[in-house]
C-alpha positions in Angstrom: -58.2 -3.3 15.2 -58.5 -1.0 18.2 -59.1 2.7 18.2 -55.9 3.7 19.4 -54.0 1.8 16.9 -56.0 3.2 13.9 -55.3 6.7 15.2 -51.7 6.2 15.8 -51.2 4.5 12.3 -52.7 7.7 10.8 -50.0 9.6 12.7 -47.4 7.3 11.5 -48.5 7.7 7.9 -48.2 11.4 8.3 -44.8 11.1 9.9 -43.6 8.7 7.0 -44.6 11.3 4.6 -43.0 14.2 6.6 -39.9 12.1 6.7 -39.8 11.7 3.0 -40.5 15.5 2.6 -37.6 16.3 5.0 -35.2 14.0 3.2 -36.0 15.8 -0.1 -35.4 19.2 1.6 -32.2 18.0 3.3 -31.0 16.8 0.0 -31.1 20.1 -1.7 -27.9 21.5 -0.5 -25.9 18.5 -1.6 -27.6 18.2 -5.0 -26.8 22.0 -5.5 -23.1 21.6 -4.5 -22.9 18.7 -6.9 -24.4 20.7 -9.8 -21.9 23.5 -9.0 -19.2 21.0 -8.9 -19.9 19.8 -12.4 -19.9 23.5 -13.5 -16.6 24.1 -11.9 -14.9 21.1 -13.4 -16.0 22.4 -16.8 -14.6 25.9 -15.9 -11.3 24.3 -14.8 -11.0 22.4 -18.0 -11.7 25.7 -20.1 -9.0 27.6 -18.0 -6.5 24.8 -18.6 -7.3 25.0 -22.4 -6.7 28.6 -22.4 -3.3 28.2 -20.6 -2.4 25.6 -23.2 -3.1 28.0 -26.1 -1.0 30.8 -24.4 1.9 28.5 -23.8 2.0 27.4 -27.4 1.5 30.8 -28.7 4.4 32.1 -26.3 6.6 29.2 -27.6 5.9 30.1 -31.1 6.6 33.9 -30.7 10.0 32.8 -29.0 10.8 30.8 -32.2 9.7 33.5 -34.6 12.3 35.9 -32.6 14.9 33.2 -32.7 14.5 32.9 -36.6 14.6 36.7 -37.0 17.8 36.5 -34.8 19.4 33.9 -36.9 18.6 35.5 -40.2 20.0 38.8 -39.0 23.3 36.9 -38.0 23.4 35.1 -41.5 22.8 38.4 -43.4 25.6 40.0 -41.4 28.0 37.3 -42.3 26.8 37.3 -45.9 27.5 41.1 -46.1 30.9 40.6 -44.6 31.7 37.7 -47.0 31.7 39.9 -50.0 34.6 41.7 -48.7 36.6 38.5 -47.7 39.6 37.9 -50.0 41.1 35.0 -48.2 39.7 31.6 -49.5 40.1 29.9 -46.1 38.0 32.7 -44.4 35.6 32.6 -47.2 35.1 28.8 -46.8 34.7 29.5 -42.9 32.0 32.2 -43.7 30.2 29.9 -46.1 30.2 27.1 -43.4 28.7 29.6 -41.0 25.9 30.6 -43.5 25.1 26.8 -43.9 24.8 26.3 -40.2 22.6 29.2 -39.9 20.4 28.0 -42.6 20.3 24.6 -40.9 19.2 26.3 -37.7 16.7 28.5 -39.4 15.2 25.5 -41.1 14.9 23.6 -37.9 13.2 26.7 -36.3 10.8 26.9 -39.2 9.8 23.3 -39.0 9.2 23.9 -35.2 6.9 26.9 -36.3 4.9 24.7 -38.5 4.5 22.1 -35.8 3.5 24.9 -33.2 0.9 26.4 -35.7 -0.7 23.1 -36.1 -0.5 22.4 -32.3 -2.1 26.0 -31.8 -4.9 25.3 -34.0 -5.8 22.1 -32.4 -5.5 23.7 -28.8 -7.8 26.6 -29.9 -10.2 23.9 -31.3 -10.1 22.1 -28.0 -10.8 25.5 -26.4 -13.7 26.2 -28.4 -15.1 22.8 -27.4 -14.5 23.6 -23.9 -16.6 26.8 -24.2 -19.2 24.9 -25.9 -19.6 22.3 -23.3 -19.3 24.9 -20.5 -22.3 26.8 -21.9 -24.2 23.5 -22.0 -23.4 22.9 -18.5 -24.4 26.3 -17.4 -27.8 25.9 -19.0 -28.4 22.5 -17.3 -26.9 23.7 -13.9 -29.4 26.7 -14.0 -32.4 24.3 -14.8 -31.3 22.0 -12.0 -30.8 25.0 -9.4 -34.3 26.1 -10.5 -35.8 22.6 -9.9 -34.0 22.4 -6.6 -35.2 25.6 -5.3 -38.8 24.4 -6.2 -38.3 21.3 -4.6 -37.2 23.2 -1.4 -40.0 25.4 -1.5 -42.7 22.8 -2.2 -41.1 20.6 0.5 -41.3 23.4 3.1 -44.7 24.2 2.4 -45.8 20.8 2.4 -44.1 20.1 5.8 -45.9 23.1 7.3 -49.2 21.9 6.1 -48.6 18.4 7.5 -47.4 19.8 10.8 -50.8 21.5 11.1 -52.6 18.1 10.4 -50.3 16.0 12.6 -50.8 17.6 15.9 -54.6 17.2 15.8 -54.2 13.7 14.6 -51.9 12.9 17.5 -54.3 14.4 20.0 -57.0 11.7 19.2 -54.6 9.1 20.4 -54.8 7.5 23.8 -52.2 9.6 25.9 -49.9 6.8 27.1 -49.6 5.3 23.6 -48.9 8.7 22.1 -46.2 9.3 24.5 -44.7 6.2 23.9 -44.7 6.4 20.2 -43.4 9.8 20.3 -40.3 8.6 22.4 -39.7 5.8 20.2 -40.1 8.0 17.1 -37.4 10.4 18.2 -35.1 7.8 19.7 -31.7 7.3 17.7 -32.7 4.0 16.6 -35.9 4.8 14.7 -34.8 8.6 13.5 -31.4 7.2 12.2 -32.8 4.5 9.8 -36.4 5.7 9.1 -37.9 2.5 10.5 -41.7 2.3 11.5 -42.4 2.6 15.2 -45.8 0.9 15.0 -45.9 -2.6 13.5 -48.3 -5.4 13.3 -47.6 -8.9 14.6 -47.9 -11.2 11.6 -47.5 -14.9 11.9 -46.4 -14.6 15.5 -43.4 -12.3 14.5 -42.7 -8.8 14.8 -43.4 -6.7 11.6 -40.1 -4.9 11.9 -37.3 -7.2 13.0 -39.1 -10.5 12.1 -38.3 -12.0 15.5 -40.8 -14.2 17.3 -43.2 -12.5 19.7 -44.0 -14.3 22.9 -47.6 -15.8 23.3 -48.0 -13.4 26.4 -47.3 -10.3 24.3 -49.5 -11.5 21.3 -52.3 -11.9 23.8 -51.9 -8.5 25.3 -51.7 -6.9 21.8 -54.9 -8.8 20.8 -56.6 -7.2 24.0 -55.5 -3.8 22.5 -52.8 -3.1 25.3 -49.6 -1.3 23.9 -46.8 -3.8 23.7 -43.2 -3.6 22.8 -41.1 -6.0 20.9 -38.4 -7.4 23.1 -35.8 -7.5 20.4 -36.1 -4.2 18.4 -38.2 -2.0 20.6 -41.1 -1.5 18.1 -44.6 -0.8 19.3 -46.8 -3.8 18.5 -50.4 -4.3 17.6 -52.7 -7.1 16.6 -54.4 -6.9 13.2 -57.0 -9.3 14.4 
């Protein structure tokens, strides 16, 4: 293997590592947002559970007020019935009292239903609080880990940048320039493909397309050659 190839492969190894570090760094904001989204979801569910409790309590209060109103109306009729002398009017008053008793019974049944529903809703709210507390702790841990990832990735990238420039300086100028041009092109940068690849079994090590005999011969001589299909720099391992 020719010297420029060995030197450039070392640069590429550094670049691959740096690309992975950069990917880790770039993923931090999205991972943070995902964790925060989980917490917001639990917070929304807790808020909804509180609204459910408040709605039921409000309805119960309304029913209680209705019961008191019905009882007051019933008591008024009862007090007046004692002074009624006419049998027909008395029967009508008793019928009204029976109707109020029926309505009061319905309201009291509803009160029992609402009290049971409120207890269930409060239990659900307590569970939402418990889940949110767990989520908050997990999110705090994740945020801490992500901050460490960010700091470590930035520090590692800084150190590897210091190593990369001297390593690149050892590469033959023309090969280094071609490598840099291909590395920063849209194709290589967008999918993380290697720029410098070997010729193996007469095919390109990246796209697996056949390499012409002339290109293989030039690569064997140590000349920088390019795959006619994918544009990768080729070298001979022989």
